[in-house]
RODO-2510 file (C-alpha; in nm, 4 decimals, decimal comma):
residues 480
     n   res          X          Y          Z
     1     m    12,1864   -16,3452     9,1279
     2     a    12,3656   -16,1958     8,8196
     3     l    12,2024   -16,1794     8,4680
     4     k    12,4020   -16,3715     8,2327
     5     n    12,3510   -16,4376     7,8674
     6     s    12,6276   -16,6017     7,7059
     7     d    12,4906   -16,5115     7,3437
     8     f    12,4424   -16,1614     7,4517
     9     k    12,5378   -15,9065     7,1707
    10     i    12,4730   -15,5382     7,0809
    11     d    12,3961   -15,4706     6,7486
    12     v    12,1307   -15,2162     6,6220
    13     t    12,1557   -15,1238     6,2497
    14     s    11,7950   -14,9978     6,2075
    15     e    11,4810   -14,8735     6,3570
    16     i    11,2850   -15,1374     6,2070
    17     g    11,4958   -15,4864     6,2386
    18     t    11,3261   -15,7403     6,4327
    19     l    11,3859   -15,6529     6,8122
    20     r    11,5902   -15,9107     6,9751
    21     t    11,6977   -15,7565     7,2869
    22     l    11,6138   -15,4244     7,4894
    23     l    11,6435   -15,2706     7,8043
    24     i    11,3433   -15,1284     7,9751
    25     h    11,2273   -15,0066     8,3354
    26     s    10,8880   -15,0996     8,4852
    27     p    10,7241   -14,8265     8,6633
    28     d    10,8575   -14,7945     9,0462
    29     s    10,6964   -14,6438     9,3466
    30     g    10,8893   -14,3301     9,2781
    31     l    10,6421   -14,2498     9,0029
    32     g    10,3606   -14,2617     9,2477
    33     k    10,5507   -13,9741     9,4603
    34     v    10,5535   -13,7028     9,1991
    35     v    10,3636   -13,4153     9,3425
    36     p    10,2107   -13,1355     9,1581
    37     s    10,4586   -12,8594     9,2934
    38     k    10,7497   -13,0650     9,1465
    39     a    10,5845   -13,2339     8,8437
    40     q    10,7411   -12,9817     8,5846
    41     d    11,0804   -13,0058     8,7779
    42     w    11,0807   -13,3702     8,7363
    43     l    10,9767   -13,3422     8,3784
    44     f    10,6679   -13,4614     8,4028
    45     e    10,3343   -13,3031     8,2889
    46     d    10,0875   -13,4307     8,5499
    47     i    10,0798   -13,6581     8,8424
    48     v     9,9985   -14,0158     8,7594
    49     h     9,7866   -14,2869     8,9195
    50     l    10,0890   -14,5383     8,9709
    51     d     9,8627   -14,8691     9,0261
    52     t     9,6759   -14,8250     8,7159
    53     m     9,9901   -14,7440     8,5166
    54     r    10,1368   -15,0562     8,6215
    55     r     9,8527   -15,3007     8,6192
    56     n     9,6334   -15,1731     8,3201
    57     e     9,8888   -15,0474     8,0954
    58     y    10,2843   -15,0943     8,1375
    59     d    10,1928   -15,4587     8,2459
    60     y    10,0641   -15,5394     7,8980
    61     y    10,3695   -15,3795     7,7161
    62     v    10,6101   -15,6257     7,9432
    63     k    10,3781   -15,9020     7,8448
    64     l    10,3693   -15,8338     7,4475
    65     l    10,7410   -15,7651     7,4605
    66     l    10,8018   -16,1258     7,6035
    67     y    10,5613   -16,2906     7,3420
    68     f    10,7907   -16,1255     7,0837
    69     l    11,1289   -16,1437     7,2134
    70     d    11,1070   -16,4161     7,4701
    71     p    10,8055   -16,6456     7,4312
    72     d    10,8925   -16,9435     7,6757
    73     k    10,8696   -16,6694     7,9645
    74     i    10,4952   -16,6013     7,8993
    75     k    10,3589   -16,8629     7,6712
    76     g    10,0961   -17,0946     7,8593
    77     k    10,0990   -16,8547     8,1527
    78     l     9,8837   -16,5406     8,0620
    79     q     9,5615   -16,6447     8,2274
    80     q     9,7593   -16,7454     8,5343
    81     v     9,8912   -16,3702     8,5374
    82     e     9,5473   -16,2394     8,4432
    83     n     9,3855   -16,4031     8,7649
    84     d     9,6552   -16,2793     8,9749
    85     y     9,5801   -15,9045     9,1072
    86     d     9,9614   -15,8698     9,2061
    87     r    10,0301   -15,9536     8,8313
    88     l    10,3662   -16,1503     8,9302
    89     f    10,5287   -16,0738     8,6082
    90     f    10,5559   -15,7082     8,6935
    91     k    10,7771   -15,6287     9,0039
    92     p    11,1640   -15,6773     8,9303
    93     d    11,2179   -15,7606     9,2946
    94     n    10,9515   -16,0594     9,2799
    95     e    11,1012   -16,3897     9,2757
    96     n    10,8371   -16,4795     9,0105
    97     f    10,9376   -16,1819     8,7835
    98     h    11,0077   -16,2990     8,4300
    99     a    11,3989   -16,2308     8,4630
   100     s    11,4189   -16,2303     8,0864
   101     s    11,7759   -16,2139     7,9154
   102     n    11,5810   -16,0299     7,5936
   103     v    11,3522   -15,8036     7,8081
   104     i    11,6315   -15,6817     8,0334
   105     e    11,4904   -15,4696     8,3385
   106     i    11,7332   -15,1860     8,4328
   107     q    11,6677   -15,2154     8,8172
   108     t    11,8057   -15,6061     8,7779
   109     l    12,0946   -15,4738     8,6271
   110     l    12,1613   -15,2238     8,8976
   111     a    12,1079   -15,4890     9,1805
   112     d    12,3396   -15,7132     9,0273
   113     i    12,6495   -15,4775     9,0069
   114     l    12,5510   -15,3336     9,3792
   115     e    12,6529   -15,6995     9,4787
   116     q    13,0093   -15,5983     9,4338
   117     a    13,1154   -15,4314     9,7560
   118     d    13,3489   -15,1887     9,5883
   119     i    13,1070   -15,1000     9,3099
   120     r    12,8577   -15,0356     9,5839
   121     k    13,0642   -14,8146     9,8049
   122     k    13,1768   -14,6043     9,4753
   123     l    12,8276   -14,5675     9,3564
   124     v    12,6716   -14,4663     9,7112
   125     a    12,9273   -14,1917     9,7450
   126     s    12,8560   -14,0676     9,3862
   127     v    12,5016   -14,0687     9,4349
   128     c    12,5272   -13,9273     9,7871
   129     a    12,7360   -13,6244     9,6474
   130     i    12,4598   -13,5438     9,3978
   131     e    12,1963   -13,5676     9,6382
   132     s    12,3894   -13,3741     9,9263
   133     c    12,3480   -13,6766    10,1693
   134     n    12,5016   -13,6597    10,5167
   135     y    12,7647   -13,8969    10,6226
   136     r    12,5686   -14,1225    10,8407
   137     l    12,2869   -14,1831    10,5575
   138     q    12,5925   -14,2744    10,3451
   139     q    12,7239   -14,5421    10,5541
   140     q    12,3883   -14,6496    10,6001
   141     l    12,3214   -14,7009    10,2255
   142     i    12,6570   -14,8917    10,2081
   143     d    12,5238   -15,1593    10,4276
   144     t    12,1844   -15,2106    10,2666
   145     d    12,1081   -15,4909    10,0671
   146     p    12,1844   -15,4769     9,7074
   147     v    11,8334   -15,5257     9,5795
   148     e    11,6835   -15,2939     9,8232
   149     l    11,9574   -15,0315     9,7521
   150     a    11,8725   -15,0405     9,3831
   151     k    11,5093   -14,9639     9,4613
   152     i    11,6318   -14,6751     9,6921
   153     f    11,8629   -14,5478     9,4123
   154     i    11,5609   -14,5480     9,1580
   155     s    11,2645   -14,4609     9,3843
   156     g    11,4401   -14,2059     9,6263
   157     s    11,2650   -14,3856     9,9293
   158     l    11,3955   -14,5919    10,2186
   159     s    11,2180   -14,9402    10,2870
   160     n    10,9643   -14,7697    10,5255
   161     e    10,8584   -14,5045    10,2828
   162     e    11,0769   -14,2181    10,3961
   163     m    11,1998   -14,0090    10,1005
   164     i    11,5482   -13,9221    10,1233
   165     f    11,5752   -13,7854     9,7766
   166     a    11,3943   -13,7130     9,4810
   167     p    11,2752   -13,9974     9,2452
   168     i    11,3747   -14,0238     8,9090
   169     p    11,0334   -14,0892     8,7172
   170     n    11,1812   -14,0663     8,3882
   171     l    11,3815   -14,3862     8,4186
   172     i    11,0900   -14,5582     8,2365
   173     f    11,2256   -14,3532     7,9383
   174     s    11,5103   -14,5669     7,9061
   175     r    11,6045   -14,4689     7,5474
   176     d    11,7085   -14,1247     7,6511
   177     l    12,0288   -14,2652     7,8474
   178     g    12,1877   -14,4757     7,5525
   179     i    12,1597   -14,5643     7,2227
   180     a    12,3063   -14,9083     7,0282
   181     v    12,4733   -14,7795     6,7172
   182     n    12,5864   -15,0925     6,5162
   183     n    12,7853   -15,2770     6,7999
   184     f    12,8722   -14,9882     6,9942
   185     m    12,7139   -14,7900     7,2929
   186     l    12,6518   -14,4353     7,2905
   187     l    12,6001   -14,2836     7,6530
   188     n    12,3787   -13,9812     7,6471
   189     k    12,3905   -13,6728     7,8403
   190     p    12,0432   -13,5344     7,9191
   191     a    11,9836   -13,1820     7,9413
   192     k    11,7883   -13,1695     8,2807
   193     k    11,9197   -13,1832     8,6326
   194     a    11,6270   -13,4491     8,7144
   195     r    11,7938   -13,7175     8,4946
   196     f    12,1287   -13,6655     8,6521
   197     r    12,1203   -13,9512     8,9065
   198     e    11,9746   -14,1977     8,6499
   199     t    12,2401   -14,0990     8,3889
   200     l    12,5377   -14,1964     8,6830
   201     l    12,3673   -14,5546     8,7249
   202     m    12,3441   -14,6182     8,3648
   203     r    12,7340   -14,5346     8,3313
   204     y    12,7755   -14,7635     8,6413
   205     i    12,5915   -15,0355     8,4718
   206     f    12,7456   -15,0431     8,1312
   207     f    13,0879   -15,0034     8,2738
   208     n    13,0558   -15,2548     8,5316
   209     h    12,8113   -15,5407     8,4653
   210     p    12,9656   -15,8763     8,3003
   211     l    12,6630   -15,8410     8,0562
   212     f    12,8641   -15,5578     7,8779
   213     a    13,2196   -15,7026     7,9501
   214     d    13,2939   -15,7850     7,5851
   215     y    13,1921   -15,3941     7,5072
   216     q    13,4056   -15,1961     7,7131
   217     n    13,5987   -15,0502     7,4188
   218     n    13,2957   -14,9568     7,2193
   219     i    13,1285   -14,7766     7,4961
   220     l    13,1378   -14,3960     7,3918
   221     e    13,0917   -14,1012     7,6363
   222     i    12,9888   -13,7680     7,4907
   223     p    13,2669   -13,5261     7,6692
   224     e    13,2044   -13,1779     7,7923
   225     t    13,3332   -12,9084     7,5700
   226     a    13,6546   -12,7529     7,6898
   227     q    13,6243   -12,5182     7,9784
   228     h    13,2641   -12,5370     7,9816
   229     f    13,2365   -12,4456     8,3406
   230     l    13,3365   -12,1037     8,2476
   231     r    13,0362   -12,0259     8,0031
   232     p    12,7737   -11,8019     8,1351
   233     g    12,4141   -11,8828     8,1643
   234     e    12,1841   -12,1768     8,1799
   235     d    12,0668   -12,1996     7,8218
   236     n    12,1027   -12,5759     7,7206
   237     q    12,2079   -12,4574     7,3798
   238     g    12,5395   -12,3681     7,5702
   239     k    12,5852   -12,7045     7,7175
   240     t    12,6454   -13,0613     7,5801
   241     t    12,3431   -13,2498     7,5773
   242     l    12,2517   -13,5201     7,3956
   243     e    11,8997   -13,7640     7,4777
   244     g    11,8287   -14,0713     7,3035
   245     g    11,4930   -13,9440     7,1723
   246     d    11,6906   -13,7261     6,9521
   247     v    11,9191   -14,0381     6,7924
   248     m    11,7749   -14,2673     6,5402
   249     m    11,9982   -14,5504     6,3712
   250     v    11,8073   -14,5578     6,0564
   251     s    12,0671   -14,7823     5,8433
   252     p    12,4140   -14,9657     5,9192
   253     q    12,5938   -14,6560     5,8334
   254     h    12,3555   -14,3837     5,9026
   255     l    12,2496   -14,1913     6,2351
   256     l    11,9891   -13,9172     6,2650
   257     i    12,0435   -13,6739     6,5580
   258     g    11,7825   -13,4080     6,6572
   259     c    11,8985   -13,0691     6,7904
   260     s    11,5795   -12,9890     7,0093
   261     e    11,4680   -12,8529     7,3423
   262     r    11,6863   -13,1374     7,5052
   263     t    11,9664   -13,2008     7,2594
   264     s    12,2245   -12,9136     7,1895
   265     i    12,4068   -12,8366     6,9151
   266     t    12,7381   -12,8910     7,1059
   267     g    12,6157   -13,2365     7,2049
   268     a    12,5501   -13,3167     6,8298
   269     n    12,8524   -13,1726     6,7438
   270     e    13,0516   -13,3717     7,0014
   271     a    12,8646   -13,6849     6,9017
   272     i    12,9678   -13,6480     6,5335
   273     k    13,3347   -13,6023     6,6446
   274     l    13,3126   -13,9374     6,8618
   275     l    13,1153   -14,1335     6,5622
   276     f    13,3669   -14,0553     6,2968
   277     e    13,6773   -14,0833     6,4783
   278     n    13,5865   -14,4405     6,5953
   279     d    13,4488   -14,5429     6,2270
   280     v    13,1108   -14,6129     6,3730
   281     v    12,9091   -14,4784     6,1127
   282     k    12,9722   -14,2908     5,7790
   283     k    12,7220   -14,0398     5,7703
   284     v    12,5171   -13,8266     6,0243
   285     t    12,2137   -13,6075     5,9592
   286     i    12,1387   -13,3260     6,1877
   287     v    11,7650   -13,2301     6,2287
   288     k    11,7079   -12,9205     6,4086
   289     i    11,3398   -12,8840     6,5095
   290     p    11,1930   -12,5967     6,6985
   291     h    11,2857   -12,5830     7,0674
   292     k    10,9395   -12,6169     7,1993
   293     r    10,8251   -12,8718     7,4675
   294     d    10,5631   -12,9563     7,2206
   295     y    10,8019   -13,1721     7,0229
   296     m    11,1098   -13,2153     7,2784
   297     h    11,2639   -13,4712     7,0891
   298     i    11,2626   -13,5706     6,7299
   299     d    11,1036   -13,9282     6,8017
   300     t    10,8029   -13,7219     6,9104
   301     v    10,7824   -13,5828     6,5407
   302     f    10,8579   -13,9035     6,3509
   303     t    10,9249   -14,2602     6,3764
   304     q    10,9707   -14,5430     6,1140
   305     v    10,6986   -14,8009     6,0314
   306     k    10,8674   -14,9876     5,7449
   307     r    11,1630   -14,9354     5,5179
   308     n    10,8996   -14,7308     5,2796
   309     t    10,6724   -14,6068     5,5558
   310     w    10,7017   -14,3350     5,8330
   311     v    10,4619   -14,1655     6,0794
   312     l    10,5212   -13,7920     6,1132
   313     l    10,3580   -13,4783     6,1952
   314     r    10,3021   -13,3071     5,8535
   315     s    10,3095   -12,9317     5,9723
   316     l    10,7015   -12,9819     6,0522
   317     a    10,7324   -13,1845     5,7230
   318     v    10,8577   -12,8638     5,5220
   319     a    11,1554   -12,7045     5,5938
   320     e    11,3887   -12,4236     5,4860
   321     a    11,6946   -12,5123     5,3603
   322     p    12,0306   -12,3172     5,5158
   323     l    12,3166   -12,1786     5,3423
   324     e    12,6453   -12,4067     5,3063
   325     e    12,8891   -12,4468     5,5500
   326     q    13,1500   -12,7026     5,6317
   327     e    13,1613   -12,7463     6,0086
   328     p    12,8736   -12,9082     6,2145
   329     m    12,9159   -12,5910     6,4568
   330     s    12,8910   -12,3466     6,1899
   331     w    12,5393   -12,4529     6,0582
   332     f    12,3324   -12,3405     6,3442
   333     t    12,5503   -12,1328     6,5995
   334     d    12,4305   -11,7999     6,4452
   335     k    12,0855   -11,8900     6,3593
   336     k    11,8352   -11,6449     6,5108
   337     s    11,4982   -11,8569     6,4418
   338     k    11,4219   -12,1154     6,7063
   339     d    11,1034   -12,2070     6,5031
   340     r    11,2343   -12,3591     6,2044
   341     t    11,3265   -12,7188     6,0867
   342     e    11,6748   -12,7367     5,9403
   343     i    11,8240   -13,0314     5,8060
   344     v    12,1973   -13,1174     5,7222
   345     q    12,4017   -13,4375     5,6559
   346     f    12,7708   -13,4636     5,7415
   347     r    12,9399   -13,7484     5,5937
   348     k    13,2854   -13,8690     5,6885
   349     n    13,5411   -13,6976     5,4364
   350     k    13,2823   -13,6062     5,1984
   351     k    13,0975   -13,2788     5,1305
   352     t    12,7843   -13,1923     5,3535
   353     k    12,4590   -13,2363     5,1858
   354     i    12,1306   -13,0227     5,2310
   355     f    11,7623   -13,1521     5,2616
   356     n    11,4689   -12,9280     5,2043
   357     c    11,2292   -13,0843     5,4003
   358     l    11,1938   -13,3942     5,6347
   359     e    10,9758   -13,5925     5,3839
   360     d    11,3052   -13,5515     5,1402
   361     l    11,5312   -13,6867     5,4093
   362     l    11,2928   -13,9886     5,4965
   363     t    11,2359   -14,0521     5,1123
   364     d    11,6283   -14,0670     5,0966
   365     i    11,6706   -14,3025     5,3706
   366     s    11,4227   -14,5376     5,2560
   367     q    11,5202   -14,5396     4,9034
   368     r    11,8967   -14,5083     4,9308
   369     d    11,9872   -14,6231     5,2617
   370     l    11,7535   -14,9234     5,2999
   371     e    11,7066   -14,9786     4,9179
   372     s    11,3118   -14,9997     4,9079
   373     t    11,1733   -15,0186     4,5653
   374     t    10,8357   -14,8987     4,6373
   375     e    10,7179   -14,5135     4,6804
   376     t    10,7843   -14,3849     5,0338
   377     q    10,4758   -14,3495     5,2408
   378     f    10,3828   -14,1289     5,5120
   379     i    10,1144   -14,1618     5,8097
   380     y    10,0430   -13,8259     5,9277
   381     s     9,9659   -13,7467     6,2988
   382     g     9,5926   -13,6950     6,3662
   383     n     9,5569   -13,7872     5,9717
   384     n     9,6602   -13,4346     5,8768
   385     t     9,3866   -13,2892     6,0260
   386     f     9,3764   -12,9640     6,2410
   387     p     9,3410   -12,9653     6,5502
   388     f     9,3827   -13,3587     6,5837
   389     d     9,7343   -13,3420     6,4439
   390     a     9,8742   -13,1166     6,6957
   391     r     9,6741   -13,2979     6,9754
   392     e     9,7845   -13,6491     6,8953
   393     q    10,0936   -13,5468     6,8392
   394     w    10,1235   -13,4335     7,1807
   395     t    10,0053   -13,7620     7,3068
   396     d    10,2657   -13,9334     7,1252
   397     s    10,1121   -14,0414     6,7837
   398     c    10,4382   -14,0107     6,6126
   399     n    10,6195   -14,2078     6,8843
   400     l    10,5988   -14,5763     6,7895
   401     l    10,8122   -14,8704     6,8692
   402     a    10,8744   -15,1214     6,5654
   403     l    10,8894   -15,4905     6,7134
   404     k    10,9579   -15,5889     6,3508
   405     e    10,9164   -15,4265     6,0150
   406     g    10,5401   -15,3081     5,9825
   407     v    10,4583   -15,4103     6,3347
   408     v    10,4405   -15,1310     6,5543
   409     l    10,3016   -15,0231     6,9299
   410     g    10,1094   -14,7004     6,9711
   411     y     9,8775   -14,5468     7,1855
   412     d     9,4935   -14,6219     7,1828
   413     r     9,4141   -14,2644     7,2401
   414     n     9,4973   -14,1181     6,8917
   415     d     9,1927   -14,2293     6,6904
   416     k     9,2549   -14,0098     6,3738
   417     t     9,6067   -14,1263     6,3428
   418     v     9,4407   -14,4926     6,3731
   419     e     9,2648   -14,3941     6,0741
   420     a     9,5479   -14,2894     5,8992
   421     f     9,7151   -14,6466     5,9315
   422     k     9,3861   -14,8172     5,8063
   423     q     9,3875   -14,5962     5,5297
   424     k     9,7361   -14,7215     5,4548
   425     g     9,6397   -15,0978     5,4795
   426     f     9,7306   -15,1804     5,8313
   427     e     9,5469   -15,3965     6,0566
   428     v     9,4680   -15,2155     6,3944
   429     i     9,4412   -15,4585     6,7030
   430     k     9,3969   -15,4008     7,0975
   431     v     9,6887   -15,5445     7,2955
   432     n     9,4414   -15,7505     7,5195
   433     e     9,2869   -15,9097     7,2097
   434     l     9,6175   -15,9699     7,0534
   435     l     9,7433   -16,1249     7,3722
   436     q     9,4725   -16,3821     7,3912
   437     k     9,5024   -16,4545     7,0200
   438     f     9,8847   -16,5472     7,0846
   439     e     9,7893   -16,7497     7,3393
   440     t     9,5424   -16,9691     7,1754
   441     g     9,7568   -16,9701     6,8779
   442     e     9,5144   -16,7930     6,6319
   443     l     9,7872   -16,5727     6,5883
   444     d    10,1866   -16,5941     6,5796
   445     p    10,3911   -16,2982     6,6806
   446     q    10,6408   -16,4321     6,4220
   447     t    10,4119   -16,3996     6,1196
   448     l    10,2230   -16,0961     6,1996
   449     t    10,2515   -15,8211     5,9496
   450     d    10,1593   -15,4644     5,8702
   451     t     9,9914   -15,4030     6,2330
   452     l     9,9338   -15,1159     6,4477
   453     i     9,8986   -15,2520     6,8372
   454     l     9,7129   -15,0183     7,0465
   455     m     9,8024   -14,9848     7,4056
   456     p     9,6235   -14,8537     7,6727
   457     s     9,7265   -14,4827     7,7531
   458     a     9,5320   -14,3277     8,0019
   459     e     9,8194   -14,2869     8,2672
   460     l    10,1129   -14,3441     8,0490
   461     s    10,0311   -14,0677     7,8165
   462     r    10,0710   -13,7996     8,1162
   463     a    10,4389   -13,8721     8,1528
   464     r    10,4706   -13,7448     7,7762
   465     g    10,6590   -14,0599     7,6258
   466     g    10,5482   -14,3092     7,4015
   467     f    10,6861   -14,6524     7,3588
   468     h    10,9831   -14,5503     7,1163
   469     c    11,0748   -14,3652     7,4411
   470     m    11,0330   -14,6494     7,6757
   471     s    11,2778   -14,8741     7,4987
   472     m    11,6615   -14,9029     7,4733
   473     p    11,7071   -15,1572     7,1768
   474     l    12,0350   -15,3644     7,1958
   475     l    11,9823   -15,6059     6,9386
   476     r    11,7759   -15,5859     6,6219
   477     d    11,8074   -15,8313     6,3033
   478     k    11,9562   -15,6848     5,9872
   479     v    11,7097   -15,5304     5,7546
   480     v    11,7294   -15,7526     5,4419
***
């Protein structure tokens, strides 16, 4: 049964406007099959305990999203779900799954398009080509029920638990695969082979699901550079790569793109061309950060909390300005140092602009783009205290998701960062307490302000991604 929504829209003009619709993927059985010998190949730092991640951590995330985005799906049912060991709101193929048209599950969309016989044959052939499956297995998969086939594509396992190819555990980090930029979708190009299959699945979803039928002309794909296959070596900076953790829509006409371990200079360059050619935004700022696993994406270094408030890693906030050039490629191609933060803003049909440090850029966004009339504030990872700043950045103290301006989700383990939020006047509450207050009516999601919601994180944090990573916003209210 295809998910339909006559009111469905794509429109994201900021990082902090009230969130209305997003794509997520709940942890699937493939996460429980990551083995130590392959963990790093599959981009995990450690193996996780799937049941704990599902029941005690991610499940709270889904419930919280429903209370904010689709309260009719959860209001009055919280106690029923808490008493049910199977947590009926969790598994996407369960008949009692929430099936929200605002909190949209990727696996549901995939199952929907697999109902179409021609799409099923094409996608099976494509996946089997990537995974080097034999012909008989390909025929078997074509004849598989669409709901079950969606699970197989994601988990890598047949229904009898036989693994036929690797899982794609990073699909929980849905942001990396696509970014809504105004009413356009920018489909990204992940850097690592471990994410090739999920990229393919998302392309089929966006181009074939009826939910996106009205946006076919607004889907932008990052192309490879000419004759890329002739380039020597495996260095990602020679490839065209772009991941969503390195892309932030900070105002209606301004997009940030990070050049990082996962997003290459050529990827950023191609994105700028696409965005300017299609008149999507008027300016794009490139934030080049050190190419280290410690940082990975710019959203591991900073995210926005309010129009005048940002959380960030202070040690990367000061940067040395590069010499002036005119073309995006020329700024970074010849740079010898990978350990320096550089910030350059490209404006359509205007001269480029240089920022000396990250705090200058974020202040400019708050005051110029979002018209904040108050002083820009910075909340630092680990309260800017060594070694907690680095320790807590590693566990995603800077990787927060704004449900609305001033209301953000973060992990409960980053104690010093929590202190910093309190010092800036934010209320701090654990998610289980907040859900109970929503259920009793003591608090209302619509009137909540200036709050850091603490999410349990023992297993989720092992995957090296926060809630900013675990979300693909499709619709936010405009910031007024």
